[in-house]
N, C-alpha and C positions, 0 to 999 in steps of 0.2 A: 504494500500500500504506500502511496506517495503522500507527501505533506498536504497537497491540495485535496486529496481524497478524504483524509481524516478530518480536515477542517470542514469540508462539505457535510460529512456524516454527523459531526458534532452539532452542527446547526439545528438538526431535527431531533436531538435527544434531550431528555429531561435529566439523565444521569449518565455517568461514565462507568462502564464495567469491562473488565478484562477476564477472559476465560482461558485457563491454562490447558495444555494438551491432555492432561489427565482428567479433565472434566470439572475440576475445582476452579472456583473464582479466586482471583487476587482479592484479598480482603477489601471491603468497600471503603475502608478508612486509609487506603494507600495514598502516598504522595508521589507526584512526579518531581523527583529531586533534580533532574536536569533534562534539558533538551539541547543536544549538541550537534556539532558538525564533526564527523569522523572522516579523516582522510587516511587511507592506507596505501602505502607505496612499498612494493615488495617484489621479490624475485621468486618465481615458482620453481619447483624442483627440476623443471626442464630448462631453466636458465632464462625464461621470458620475464621481462620487467612488466609489472602490472600496476595499475592505479584503480582504486575504488573510493567512492565517496558515498556516505549515507548520513541520514539524520538519526540521531540516537536519542531514545527516550529511556530514562532510567526510572523504574518504579520501585518504591520502597514501602514496606509495611512498617509504619512508625509506631504502632501500638497507641496511636492517638485516636481513640475510638469515637471521638466527636467529629473528626475530620471527614468531609465528603467533597471531593473535587467535582465542581460543576462544569458542564461542557464549555460554557462561555469563558470560564477562568482558564481552562486548558487551551482554548483558542488564543487567548491573550498571551499566554506563555509561549506558544508556538510562534505567534506573530512577532513578539519581541526577539525571539531567537533568530527568526528570519531576517529581521531588520538589522540587528547588531552583528550577526555572523555572516551576513550576505548569503544565506542559504538559498540554494536553488530548490526546485520541486523534486526533492530526492526521495528515494525509497527509505522507509523507516525500519530501523532495527530496534527492538525493545530489549532492555536488560532487566532481569528480575532475579532477586535472590531466592534460590531454593536450596539444594544441598551445596551448591556453589553458584556463582553468577551465571545464569543461563542467558543465552542470546536467542531471540525469536524474531521471525518475520511477523507481519501483522495482516490480518484479514478481518472482514466484518460480516456478520450473519444476519444483519437487519436489526439486531438488538444489542449484541455484545461484540466487543473487539476480541478477536481470537488470536492468542499467542501460538504461533506455529513453530514447532521445533526446527532448528536449523541443524544441518549436518556439515561435516567437512568432506572434502573430495580432493582427489589429485587433479590439478588443473592441466597437467602435462602428461596425461595417460599415454598418449602416443609415443612420448619420449621414454617412458618408463616401462612400457609393456604391461601396464596394470591389468589389462584384460586377461593376461595369462595367469594372474593370481587366482582367478575363479576356477581354473582348471589345474588342480594340484599335480597332474602328471606332466605339465609343461611349464615348469618354473625355471628354466635354464637361461632365460633372457637377462635376469638380474644377477650380475657378477660384481665383485669388488672392482671399483674403478670404471665400471661400465656406464656411468651416468644415470643409473636408476635411482629413484628417490627412496 
């Protein structure tokens, strides 16, 4: 979900709720502790230089049981971040504390914002022969010094 999409969805809502992948809700007294611009500049395991930009929302259960974030307040926080940080209409990544800090993509089901689990992947599978790892009888492509990740 992009920044423009969440702002649009928030316009029509009375409350803000986030549903975790396990079917439980982020406690309704959560805080949005930051809305940030994240820039990642890296080299993948195949040697390709890459750039990624995203908007980051960090959710926190503050045990402040009287707190309820209203949609208009979240829109104001987002707009202030856009203005001060020069944020484009970026994809949103959500951080939320569970066993460790989890990173999630964001979707909407008409009522709740859905936190969608993110996974890692090899970005240079063609250079590493990753497809051979699914076939245990053909794992000879990855040798020391062979450029495999």
